[in-house]
ZALUMRO-152283 format. One record per residue (C-alpha): residue number from 1; residue in one letter; x, y, z. Coordinates in Angstrom, 2 decimals, decimal comma. Example, Ala and Ser with C-alpha at 12.3 -4.5 7.8 and 13.67 -1.06 7.14 Angstrom:
// residues 2
KOLNU   resi   resn        xx        yy        zz
KOLNU      1      A     12,30     -4,50      7,80
KOLNU      2      S     13,67     -1,06      7,14
***
This chain:
// residues 533
KOLNU   resi   resn        xx        yy        zz
KOLNU      1      M    125,59    110,46     47,25
KOLNU      2      T    124,87    113,61     49,19
KOLNU      3      A    121,64    114,17     51,08
KOLNU      4      E    120,41    116,69     48,53
KOLNU      5      E    121,13    114,30     45,64
KOLNU      6      L    119,18    111,55     47,44
KOLNU      7      R    116,29    113,92     48,03
KOLNU      8      N    116,26    114,91     44,36
KOLNU      9      R    116,23    111,32     43,11
KOLNU     10      I    113,43    110,32     45,52
KOLNU     11      I    111,20    113,18     44,38
KOLNU     12      A    111,98    112,57     40,69
KOLNU     13      A    111,09    108,87     40,97
KOLNU     14      W    107,89    109,67     42,85
KOLNU     15      Q    106,81    112,17     40,19
KOLNU     16      K    107,28    109,41     37,59
KOLNU     17      G    104,71    107,30     39,48
KOLNU     18      A    107,00    104,92     41,35
KOLNU     19      S    105,76    103,63     44,70
KOLNU     20      G    107,54    104,31     47,98
KOLNU     21      R    108,52    100,64     48,28
KOLNU     22      A    110,03    100,59     44,78
KOLNU     23      I    111,91    103,86     45,40
KOLNU     24      A    113,36    102,54     48,64
KOLNU     25      R    114,43     99,27     46,98
KOLNU     26      E    116,01    101,04     44,00
KOLNU     27      L    117,96    103,61     46,02
KOLNU     28      G    118,88    101,30     48,89
KOLNU     29      V    117,21    103,36     51,63
KOLNU     30      S    114,45    102,67     54,13
KOLNU     31      R    110,82    103,32     53,34
KOLNU     32      S    110,58    105,71     56,27
KOLNU     33      T    113,32    107,84     54,68
KOLNU     34      V    111,34    107,95     51,46
KOLNU     35      R    108,12    108,78     53,28
KOLNU     36      E    109,66    111,57     55,37
KOLNU     37      T    111,34    113,09     52,31
KOLNU     38      L    108,06    113,16     50,39
KOLNU     39      M    106,12    114,56     53,39
KOLNU     40      A    108,66    117,36     53,77
KOLNU     41      Y    108,43    118,07     50,03
KOLNU     42      E    104,63    118,33     50,13
KOLNU     43      A    104,73    120,48     53,26
KOLNU     44      G    107,17    122,86     51,57
KOLNU     45      R    104,98    123,20     48,48
KOLNU     46      A    102,00    123,95     50,76
KOLNU     47      G    103,86    126,79     52,52
KOLNU     48      A    104,83    124,94     55,73
KOLNU     49      D    108,37    124,64     57,10
KOLNU     50      P    110,09    122,17     54,79
KOLNU     51      T    112,69    121,33     57,44
KOLNU     52      A    110,02    120,17     59,92
KOLNU     53      R    110,40    116,49     60,75
KOLNU     54      F    107,48    114,25     60,08
KOLNU     55      T    106,15    112,48     63,13
KOLNU     56      R    103,50    109,82     63,41
KOLNU     57      P    100,37    110,42     65,41
KOLNU     58      S    100,62    108,96     68,92
KOLNU     59      K     98,12    107,57     71,39
KOLNU     60      L     99,39    110,17     73,81
KOLNU     61      D     98,43    113,15     71,65
KOLNU     62      V     94,95    113,31     73,22
KOLNU     63      W     96,53    113,10     76,70
KOLNU     64      A     99,05    115,90     76,11
KOLNU     65      S     97,18    118,42     78,26
KOLNU     66      T     96,83    115,90     81,10
KOLNU     67      I    100,55    115,12     81,06
KOLNU     68      Q    101,43    118,81     80,99
KOLNU     69      S     99,13    119,46     83,94
KOLNU     70      L    100,71    116,68     86,00
KOLNU     71      V    104,23    117,94     85,25
KOLNU     72      S    103,25    121,51     86,15
KOLNU     73      R    101,75    120,48     89,49
KOLNU     74      Y    104,41    117,89     90,35
KOLNU     75      P    107,73    118,79     88,69
KOLNU     76      D    109,46    115,68     90,08
KOLNU     77      I    106,76    113,18     89,13
KOLNU     78      T    108,12    109,95     87,67
KOLNU     79      A    107,09    108,32     84,40
KOLNU     80      A    105,67    105,39     86,33
KOLNU     81      R    103,35    107,71     88,26
KOLNU     82      V    102,25    109,52     85,09
KOLNU     83      H    101,48    106,17     83,45
KOLNU     84      E     99,51    105,12     86,53
KOLNU     85      E     97,44    108,33     86,45
KOLNU     86      L     96,74    108,00     82,71
KOLNU     87      R     95,71    104,37     83,10
KOLNU     88      A     93,26    105,41     85,79
KOLNU     89      Q     91,69    107,84     83,29
KOLNU     90      G     91,37    105,29     80,47
KOLNU     91      F     94,73    105,28     78,70
KOLNU     92      T     95,52    101,83     77,24
KOLNU     93      G     99,08    102,36     76,02
KOLNU     94      G    102,32    101,08     77,51
KOLNU     95      Y    104,84    102,60     79,89
KOLNU     96      S    107,66    103,20     77,38
KOLNU     97      I    105,80    105,76     75,26
KOLNU     98      V    104,84    107,64     78,44
KOLNU     99      R    108,49    107,67     79,50
KOLNU    100      D    109,60    108,94     76,09
KOLNU    101      R    106,94    111,66     75,99
KOLNU    102      L    107,89    112,77     79,52
KOLNU    103      R    111,49    113,23     78,37
KOLNU    104      V    110,23    115,64     75,70
KOLNU    105      V    107,82    117,50     77,97
KOLNU    106      R    110,30    117,72     80,86
KOLNU    107      P    113,87    117,50     79,53
KOLNU    108      N    116,59    116,83     82,05
KOLNU    109      P    118,36    120,00     83,17
KOLNU    110      S    121,69    120,45     81,52
KOLNU    111      R    124,45    119,56     83,93
KOLNU    112      Q    127,36    121,90     84,16
KOLNU    113      P    130,43    120,05     82,94
KOLNU    114      T    133,10    119,33     85,51
KOLNU    115      V    136,33    121,09     84,72
KOLNU    116      R    139,22    118,82     85,65
KOLNU    117      F    141,59    120,85     87,81
KOLNU    118      E    145,17    119,72     87,45
KOLNU    119      T    147,81    120,52     90,08
KOLNU    120      G    151,56    120,50     90,04
KOLNU    121      P    153,67    117,65     91,45
KOLNU    122      G    153,54    117,26     95,22
KOLNU    123      L    150,89    119,94     95,74
KOLNU    124      Q    147,71    117,95     96,36
KOLNU    125      A    146,38    114,57     97,46
KOLNU    126      Q    142,85    113,30     98,05
KOLNU    127      M    141,63    110,85    100,68
KOLNU    128      D    138,32    109,13    101,28
KOLNU    129      Y    136,63    105,93    102,46
KOLNU    130      S    134,29    103,61    100,57
KOLNU    131      T    132,15    100,99    102,30
KOLNU    132      Y    131,61     97,47    100,96
KOLNU    133      T    129,82     94,36    102,21
KOLNU    134      L    131,70     91,29    100,99
KOLNU    135      D    131,16     87,54    101,29
KOLNU    136      F    134,42     85,97    102,47
KOLNU    137      T    134,75     82,22    102,02
KOLNU    138      V    136,25     81,74    105,51
KOLNU    139      E    135,10     84,72    107,59
KOLNU    140      G    131,63     84,95    106,05
KOLNU    141      R    129,72     88,07    105,17
KOLNU    142      R    131,13     91,21    106,76
KOLNU    143      R    131,30     94,95    106,23
KOLNU    144      V    134,68     96,50    105,42
KOLNU    145      Q    135,96    100,02    104,77
KOLNU    146      L    138,31    100,85    101,91
KOLNU    147      F    140,83    103,58    102,76
KOLNU    148      G    142,04    105,42     99,66
KOLNU    149      Y    144,79    108,03     99,25
KOLNU    150      V    145,78    109,29     95,79
KOLNU    151      L    148,36    111,82     94,61
KOLNU    152      A    146,60    114,32     92,34
KOLNU    153      Y    149,48    114,82     89,92
KOLNU    154      S    150,70    111,28     89,28
KOLNU    155      R    147,39    109,50     90,12
KOLNU    156      R    149,38    106,88     92,03
KOLNU    157      Q    147,36    105,59     94,95
KOLNU    158      Y    147,44    103,61     98,18
KOLNU    159      L    144,52    101,36     99,14
KOLNU    160      R    143,82     99,15    102,14
KOLNU    161      F    140,67     97,51    103,50
KOLNU    162      V    140,09     98,08    107,23
KOLNU    163      E    137,39     97,46    109,83
KOLNU    164      H    136,81    100,99    111,15
KOLNU    165      Q    136,90    104,62    110,11
KOLNU    166      D    137,99    105,87    113,54
KOLNU    167      F    140,82    108,31    114,28
KOLNU    168      E    143,48    105,73    115,03
KOLNU    169      T    142,78    103,70    111,88
KOLNU    170      T    142,68    106,80    109,68
KOLNU    171      V    146,00    108,11    110,98
KOLNU    172      R    147,71    104,71    110,74
KOLNU    173      E    146,60    104,31    107,12
KOLNU    174      H    147,82    107,82    106,31
KOLNU    175      I    151,24    106,85    107,65
KOLNU    176      R    151,24    103,66    105,55
KOLNU    177      A    150,23    105,71    102,49
KOLNU    178      F    153,08    108,17    103,07
KOLNU    179      E    155,55    105,30    103,40
KOLNU    180      H    154,17    103,57    100,29
KOLNU    181      L    154,39    106,74     98,19
KOLNU    182      G    157,65    108,06     99,65
KOLNU    183      G    156,25    111,23    101,21
KOLNU    184      A    153,17    113,43    101,66
KOLNU    185      A    151,58    116,02     99,40
KOLNU    186      A    151,46    119,62    100,64
KOLNU    187      T    147,64    119,61    100,82
KOLNU    188      C    145,13    116,79    101,21
KOLNU    189      L    141,41    117,12    100,38
KOLNU    190      Y    138,81    115,52    102,67
KOLNU    191      D    135,07    115,43    103,00
KOLNU    192      N    133,53    116,40    106,34
KOLNU    193      M    134,40    113,21    108,21
KOLNU    194      K    134,46    113,64    112,00
KOLNU    195      V    138,04    112,45    112,21
KOLNU    196      V    139,12    115,57    110,30
KOLNU    197      V    136,38    118,15    110,92
KOLNU    198      S    134,83    118,63    114,36
KOLNU    199      G    132,16    121,09    113,18
KOLNU    200      F    131,53    124,35    111,35
KOLNU    201      D    131,58    128,00    112,36
KOLNU    202      G    129,22    129,28    109,70
KOLNU    203      R    130,77    127,97    106,51
KOLNU    204      E    134,26    127,68    107,95
KOLNU    205      P    135,33    124,19    109,08
KOLNU    206      I    136,68    123,63    112,59
KOLNU    207      Y    139,36    120,97    112,32
KOLNU    208      N    139,86    118,20    114,85
KOLNU    209      P    142,81    119,31    117,05
KOLNU    210      R    144,20    115,76    117,22
KOLNU    211      F    144,17    115,46    113,44
KOLNU    212      L    145,78    118,90    113,11
KOLNU    213      A    148,57    117,72    115,42
KOLNU    214      F    149,08    114,72    113,15
KOLNU    215      A    149,08    116,90    110,01
KOLNU    216      T    151,57    119,29    111,62
KOLNU    217      H    153,88    116,38    112,46
KOLNU    218      Y    154,06    115,45    108,76
KOLNU    219      G    153,95    119,04    107,48
KOLNU    220      F    150,84    118,89    105,26
KOLNU    221      K    147,67    120,96    105,33
KOLNU    222      P    144,20    119,35    105,54
KOLNU    223      W    141,53    120,93    103,37
KOLNU    224      A    137,84    120,16    103,98
KOLNU    225      C    135,69    120,28    100,84
KOLNU    226      R    132,29    121,95    100,77
KOLNU    227      P    129,46    119,64    101,94
KOLNU    228      R    127,64    117,64     99,26
KOLNU    229      R    130,31    118,30     96,63
KOLNU    230      P    131,76    114,85     95,81
KOLNU    231      R    133,08    116,09     92,44
KOLNU    232      T    135,64    118,21     94,29
KOLNU    233      K    137,44    114,95     95,10
KOLNU    234      G    136,84    113,43     91,67
KOLNU    235      K    140,26    111,82     91,43
KOLNU    236      I    139,75    109,56     94,47
KOLNU    237      E    136,05    108,98     93,66
KOLNU    238      R    136,98    107,65     90,20
KOLNU    239      K    139,58    105,37     91,77
KOLNU    240      F    136,85    103,63     93,78
KOLNU    241      G    134,98    102,95     90,53
KOLNU    242      F    138,15    101,39     89,10
KOLNU    243      V    138,47     99,23     92,23
KOLNU    244      E    134,93     97,93     91,84
KOLNU    245      S    135,30     97,13     88,14
KOLNU    246      S    138,82     95,66     88,30
KOLNU    247      L    139,87     94,57     91,80
KOLNU    248      L    136,60     93,32     93,28
KOLNU    249      N    134,96     92,20     90,06
KOLNU    250      G    135,14     88,45     89,39
KOLNU    251      R    137,23     87,59     92,47
KOLNU    252      T    136,52     85,81     95,74
KOLNU    253      F    138,42     86,37     98,97
KOLNU    254      Q    138,96     84,13    101,97
KOLNU    255      S    139,37     86,82    104,64
KOLNU    256      L    140,16     90,47    105,17
KOLNU    257      E    143,85     89,62    105,31
KOLNU    258      H    143,64     87,77    101,99
KOLNU    259      L    141,75     90,71    100,46
KOLNU    260      N    144,57     93,09    101,42
KOLNU    261      E    147,17     90,69    100,00
KOLNU    262      V    145,35     90,72     96,65
KOLNU    263      T    145,00     94,52     96,90
KOLNU    264      R    148,76     94,94     97,29
KOLNU    265      W    149,33     92,74     94,24
KOLNU    266      W    146,67     94,64     92,27
KOLNU    267      L    148,21     98,04     93,11
KOLNU    268      E    151,61     96,91     91,86
KOLNU    269      H    150,63     94,95     88,75
KOLNU    270      V    147,45     96,74     87,62
KOLNU    271      A    146,79    100,16     89,11
KOLNU    272      D    150,35    101,48     88,97
KOLNU    273      V    151,05    100,37     85,40
KOLNU    274      H    147,82    101,00     83,51
KOLNU    275      L    147,72    103,92     81,05
KOLNU    276      H    145,72    106,76     82,61
KOLNU    277      R    143,15    108,29     80,25
KOLNU    278      T    143,70    111,89     81,37
KOLNU    279      T    147,46    112,04     81,79
KOLNU    280      G    148,30    109,55     79,04
KOLNU    281      Q    151,01    108,09     81,30
KOLNU    282      R    151,36    105,24     83,76
KOLNU    283      P    150,94    106,38     87,40
KOLNU    284      I    154,22    104,69     88,37
KOLNU    285      D    156,13    106,67     85,73
KOLNU    286      R    154,47    109,95     86,59
KOLNU    287      H    155,12    109,29     90,29
KOLNU    288      A    158,86    109,19     89,55
KOLNU    289      E    158,54    112,83     88,45
KOLNU    290      E    156,46    113,76     91,52
KOLNU    291      A    158,49    111,99     94,23
KOLNU    292      P    161,16    114,75     94,62
KOLNU    293      Y    158,40    117,30     95,34
KOLNU    294      L    156,73    115,32     98,17
KOLNU    295      I    157,28    116,31    101,81
KOLNU    296      P    159,92    113,96    103,27
KOLNU    297      L    158,88    111,69    106,12
KOLNU    298      P    159,98    112,64    109,66
KOLNU    299      A    162,55    110,54    111,48
KOLNU    300      R    159,92    109,35    113,95
KOLNU    301      A    156,41    108,31    112,96
KOLNU    302      F    153,36    109,80    114,64
KOLNU    303      D    151,87    107,50    117,30
KOLNU    304      P    148,04    107,53    117,19
KOLNU    305      S    147,61    104,89    119,90
KOLNU    306      P    144,96    106,03    122,41
KOLNU    307      V    145,48    105,85    126,16
KOLNU    308      V    142,43    105,02    128,28
KOLNU    309      Y    141,97    104,37    131,99
KOLNU    310      R    140,49    101,15    133,27
KOLNU    311      V    139,69     99,87    136,77
KOLNU    312      V    141,18     96,48    137,68
KOLNU    313      D    138,28     94,30    138,81
KOLNU    314      A    138,27     91,75    141,62
KOLNU    315      E    139,58     89,05    139,28
KOLNU    316      G    142,58     91,16    138,27
KOLNU    317      L    141,27     91,96    134,77
KOLNU    318      V    140,69     95,14    132,76
KOLNU    319      A    138,06     95,38    130,03
KOLNU    320      W    138,40     96,64    126,45
KOLNU    321      R    135,78     96,27    123,70
KOLNU    322      G    134,05     93,24    125,15
KOLNU    323      N    137,18     91,34    126,17
KOLNU    324      R    139,23     91,26    129,39
KOLNU    325      Y    142,98     91,22    129,93
KOLNU    326      S    144,89     90,18    133,05
KOLNU    327      V    147,03     92,43    135,27
KOLNU    328      P    149,25     91,43    138,19
KOLNU    329      W    146,71     90,91    140,95
KOLNU    330      R    148,39     93,37    143,33
KOLNU    331      Y    146,79     96,15    141,20
KOLNU    332      I    143,24     95,00    142,00
KOLNU    333      G    141,01     97,99    142,70
KOLNU    334      Q    143,34    100,52    141,11
KOLNU    335      T    142,73    102,65    138,03
KOLNU    336      L    145,49    102,04    135,50
KOLNU    337      P    146,39    103,65    132,16
KOLNU    338      V    145,99    101,33    129,17
KOLNU    339      R    147,57    102,01    125,78
KOLNU    340      I    145,92    100,49    122,70
KOLNU    341      T    148,17     99,91    119,70
KOLNU    342      E    147,16     98,28    116,44
KOLNU    343      M    148,22     94,81    117,58
KOLNU    344      E    148,75     95,02    121,37
KOLNU    345      L    147,20     96,22    124,60
KOLNU    346      V    149,74     97,58    127,10
KOLNU    347      I    148,83     98,19    130,75
KOLNU    348      Y    150,88    100,53    132,95
KOLNU    349      S    151,22    100,82    136,72
KOLNU    350      P    150,39    104,01    138,65
KOLNU    351      Q    154,12    104,81    138,36
KOLNU    352      V    153,72    104,60    134,52
KOLNU    353      E    155,82    101,45    134,34
KOLNU    354      E    154,74     98,61    132,07
KOLNU    355      A    152,73     96,10    134,11
KOLNU    356      A    151,32     93,83    131,39
KOLNU    357      R    151,28     93,39    127,62
KOLNU    358      H    148,75     91,37    125,61
KOLNU    359      R    147,99     90,61    121,98
KOLNU    360      L    144,89     92,62    121,07
KOLNU    361      L    141,85     90,51    120,29
KOLNU    362      G    139,91     91,34    117,12
KOLNU    363      D    136,41     92,80    116,96
KOLNU    364      G    134,97     89,44    116,01
KOLNU    365      Q    136,14     87,97    119,32
KOLNU    366      T    134,03     89,13    122,28
KOLNU    367      G    133,65     87,68    125,74
KOLNU    368      Q    137,22     86,37    125,65
KOLNU    369      Q    139,85     86,56    128,41
KOLNU    370      C    143,60     86,92    127,97
KOLNU    371      I    145,18     85,68    131,20
KOLNU    372      Q    148,88     85,29    131,82
KOLNU    373      E    149,85     82,80    134,50
KOLNU    374      E    152,38     85,11    136,16
KOLNU    375      H    149,60     87,65    136,85
KOLNU    376      Q    147,62     85,24    139,01
KOLNU    377      P    148,00     85,05    142,84
KOLNU    378      R    150,89     82,80    143,73
KOLNU    379      R    150,39     79,60    145,68
KOLNU    380      D    152,72     80,96    148,31
KOLNU    381      G    150,12     81,99    150,92
KOLNU    382      A    152,62     83,92    153,02
KOLNU    383      E    153,62     86,13    150,08
KOLNU    384      R    150,01     86,70    149,10
KOLNU    385      L    149,11     87,63    152,67
KOLNU    386      E    152,00     90,07    152,84
KOLNU    387      I    150,82     91,84    149,67
KOLNU    388      L    147,30     92,04    151,11
KOLNU    389      R    148,62     93,54    154,36
KOLNU    390      Q    150,54     96,15    152,41
KOLNU    391      G    147,41     97,13    150,49
KOLNU    392      Y    145,32     97,46    153,66
KOLNU    393      A    148,11     99,25    155,49
KOLNU    394      R    147,91    102,01    152,90
KOLNU    395      L    144,29    102,52    153,93
KOLNU    396      G    145,04    102,91    157,65
KOLNU    397      E    144,67    101,18    161,00
KOLNU    398      T    140,92    100,57    160,69
KOLNU    399      A    141,41     98,74    157,39
KOLNU    400      V    144,11     96,55    158,97
KOLNU    401      R    141,71     95,63    161,81
KOLNU    402      F    139,08     94,68    159,22
KOLNU    403      L    141,62     92,51    157,39
KOLNU    404      D    142,53     90,70    160,60
KOLNU    405      G    138,85     90,10    161,35
KOLNU    406      V    138,19     88,70    157,88
KOLNU    407      L    141,20     86,40    158,06
KOLNU    408      D    140,16     85,10    161,49
KOLNU    409      S    136,45     84,60    160,85
KOLNU    410      R    136,08     83,69    157,17
KOLNU    411      R    137,03     80,39    155,57
KOLNU    412      Y    138,24     82,06    152,37
KOLNU    413      G    139,38     85,21    154,09
KOLNU    414      K    142,16     86,06    151,64
KOLNU    415      D    139,80     85,91    148,66
KOLNU    416      E    137,22     88,10    150,37
KOLNU    417      A    139,86     90,56    151,53
KOLNU    418      Q    141,13     90,78    147,96
KOLNU    419      K    137,61     91,53    146,62
KOLNU    420      V    137,01     94,16    149,30
KOLNU    421      L    140,21     95,86    148,25
KOLNU    422      A    138,93     95,83    144,66
KOLNU    423      L    135,98     97,98    145,76
KOLNU    424      L    138,37    100,94    145,66
KOLNU    425      G    137,83    100,90    141,91
KOLNU    426      T    134,09    101,45    142,37
KOLNU    427      Y    133,77    103,62    145,47
KOLNU    428      A    135,68    106,60    146,79
KOLNU    429      R    138,40    105,87    149,29
KOLNU    430      A    136,67    107,85    152,05
KOLNU    431      D    133,41    105,94    151,51
KOLNU    432      L    135,18    102,58    151,70
KOLNU    433      L    137,01    103,60    154,89
KOLNU    434      R    133,70    104,60    156,53
KOLNU    435      A    132,19    101,27    155,49
KOLNU    436      L    135,16     99,35    156,93
KOLNU    437      A    134,92    101,33    160,17
KOLNU    438      R    131,25    100,48    160,48
KOLNU    439      A    131,92     96,83    159,71
KOLNU    440      V    134,62     96,75    162,41
KOLNU    441      R    132,31     98,42    164,93
KOLNU    442      Y    129,60     95,80    164,39
KOLNU    443      R    132,12     93,00    163,83
KOLNU    444      A    130,70     92,31    160,36
KOLNU    445      F    133,89     90,93    158,83
KOLNU    446      S    132,73     89,88    155,36
KOLNU    447      L    132,61     91,10    151,78
KOLNU    448      R    128,82     90,93    151,74
KOLNU    449      A    128,54     93,20    154,78
KOLNU    450      V    130,82     95,85    153,28
KOLNU    451      E    128,90     95,76    149,98
KOLNU    452      R    125,57     96,26    151,82
KOLNU    453      I    126,97     99,20    153,80
KOLNU    454      L    128,32    100,86    150,64
KOLNU    455      A    125,06    100,31    148,75
KOLNU    456      A    123,16    102,07    151,54
KOLNU    457      T    125,56    104,91    152,34
KOLNU    458      A    127,67    105,67    149,24
KOLNU    459      K    127,43    106,22    145,51
KOLNU    460      P    129,80    104,70    142,94
KOLNU    461      K    132,42    107,17    141,76
KOLNU    462      S    133,04    108,26    138,20
KOLNU    463      L    136,22    107,50    136,30
KOLNU    464      L    137,49    111,05    136,83
KOLNU    465      E    137,01    110,67    140,59
KOLNU    466      A    138,85    107,36    140,48
KOLNU    467      M    141,76    109,00    138,67
KOLNU    468      A    141,76    111,82    141,22
KOLNU    469      D    141,98    109,33    144,09
KOLNU    470      E    144,90    107,58    142,42
KOLNU    471      A    146,70    110,88    141,86
KOLNU    472      R    146,08    111,95    145,47
KOLNU    473      E    147,46    108,67    146,80
KOLNU    474      R    150,51    108,98    144,59
KOLNU    475      L    151,18    112,52    145,83
KOLNU    476      E    150,87    111,38    149,41
KOLNU    477      Q    153,54    108,77    148,76
KOLNU    478      L    155,83    111,37    147,20
KOLNU    479      H    155,16    114,05    149,84
KOLNU    480      P    154,16    112,49    153,14
KOLNU    481      D    154,53    115,78    155,06
KOLNU    482      P    151,50    118,11    155,03
KOLNU    483      P    151,85    121,06    152,65
KOLNU    484      V    153,05    124,41    154,05
KOLNU    485      P    150,03    126,72    154,53
KOLNU    486      P    150,16    130,13    152,80
KOLNU    487      R    151,30    133,10    154,92
KOLNU    488      P    149,00    136,04    155,64
KOLNU    489      T    149,62    139,09    153,47
KOLNU    490      A    150,32    141,25    156,55
KOLNU    491      E    153,69    139,52    156,89
KOLNU    492      Y    154,73    140,89    153,52
KOLNU    493      Q    153,66    144,50    154,24
KOLNU    494      S    157,07    145,52    155,61
KOLNU    495      L    158,65    144,58    152,29
KOLNU    496      L    156,52    147,23    150,55
KOLNU    497      E    157,58    150,16    152,85
KOLNU    498      E    160,39    152,43    151,64
KOLNU    499      P    163,58    152,20    153,75
KOLNU    500      R    164,14    155,34    155,93
KOLNU    501      D    167,46    157,27    155,86
KOLNU    502      E    169,28    156,40    159,12
KOLNU    503      K    170,96    159,87    159,34
KOLNU    504      Q    167,63    161,74    159,17
KOLNU    505      P    166,10    162,31    162,65
KOLNU    506      P    162,62    160,98    163,12
KOLNU    507      C    159,74    163,43    162,81
KOLNU    508      P    158,20    164,69    166,07
KOLNU    509      Q    154,81    163,29    166,88
KOLNU    510      G    152,09    165,14    165,05
KOLNU    511      Q    154,48    166,55    162,40
KOLNU    512      S    154,99    165,16    158,97
KOLNU    513      D    157,95    164,91    156,66
KOLNU    514      E    158,38    167,58    154,03
KOLNU    515      G    155,75    167,18    151,39
KOLNU    516      G    154,08    164,43    153,50
KOLNU    517      T    150,94    164,26    155,64
KOLNU    518      N    150,09    164,60    159,30
KOLNU    519      Q    149,05    161,68    161,41
KOLNU    520      D    145,42    162,56    160,87
KOLNU    521      G    145,93    162,19    157,13
KOLNU    522      S    145,71    165,90    156,24
KOLNU    523      S    148,39    167,93    154,50
KOLNU    524      P    150,27    170,68    156,45
KOLNU    525      D    148,61    173,45    154,46
KOLNU    526      E    145,17    172,09    155,22
KOLNU    527      S    146,03    171,99    158,95
KOLNU    528      D    147,19    175,66    158,97
KOLNU    529      E    144,02    176,83    157,25
KOLNU    530      E    141,94    175,10    159,87
KOLNU    531      K    143,88    176,88    162,62
KOLNU    532      L    143,26    180,25    160,94
KOLNU    533      D    139,59    179,54    160,77
***
């Protein structure tokens, strides 16, 4: 039965005197349908718009002007606030009818549909982070970052949960993503994360030079999206929603390591083989088409490991992120380069030779010490004393005299001498030498005396000054002779004069060469004119 046939039968039955309830029961429709049909029929006969929909009177009809006034004054006012204001003025209705009326009075602005931009194979990838706070059964509640990289054509992705969003972590996960996917896309879209974008010159992004060096090594181009435009990276944003509804939903994890194990399984058995709604294909199948178009990986991976400088303290330890690691104690007081890899901490000597290597402690472990027995002072006192004498000998005769005084007058002279030598990491070499000279003059052979003198007469040096002292000492070892001073420029003047022809007789005094000048600097013609005058 068409709508017009139903309308005709309702009106015919009503004209015969049937009630609305009987009409509804006979035709199998609701009473409201019968009522609205009859109201529209009567309105049409009276000259009104017959297509106008019948609406019941509402409690809010008398408050229509008040609602309109509130919306005009406060365009962003919420339904809860409108209901609160109406209640204050005597309205007795509920919140839901206020919410529904507000939707009619202030309809939501139509949102421009997002046009899905498809790219060819190997042309584009998208990368982003998503932050989650998870309750691990072993490690407890902790905050983790999900690194995501997806190929725009095939929709195949790489995911891994990490602890930080710093430069080193971001680059390492990029490398793992390239290895997992068999190459890199020509362009990768990013938001304005500091690892990628250092700032803006107007609307143009200024890329982080270190990240550009990494991108150049792998041959892809980073592309920073406009700020506050998450839909530009819709492919990776939707992947995070899939992770939350499929990977994280209904599962518990023991630790971060266990979470990444499950993630690897999920990528292989769920994400790679599900049928994508847009492409209509499995990402793993579509990736087989895209793989030949990806940029091949270089023979040697990019190394993002940072190198920092640390001063070896009096106990022969260097600090990194709340933990300390041992170094051979002969380096006490020196500033050494330290390389931080993902799993290890490597310490180098001033000659850039490996001095120590430790397993890197995690962020959850602070206040710990990694000490290797071979780095500690040996029990052989003669060997230890010889190393101390070599260190003081590098400082000069005054330092050697101080060492002898400490060894003769102090019960634990070797320990104090070792700690005094470690002060080179805190104070400039010249300041320490002056303090040792003063201590020798007043026969104050102790660590405490030297520390008091330095506190009163010197200021701790910065790390750059410490590095400069180390470089200066190294150069002195390589070139013990003083540098050759520059020659005065007068010694080079003869090299600029034109050589004179040996066969040409010299000019008499007061006479110039042809076309030249006299000794007084005037030309011959000028001299003759003066004589005529």
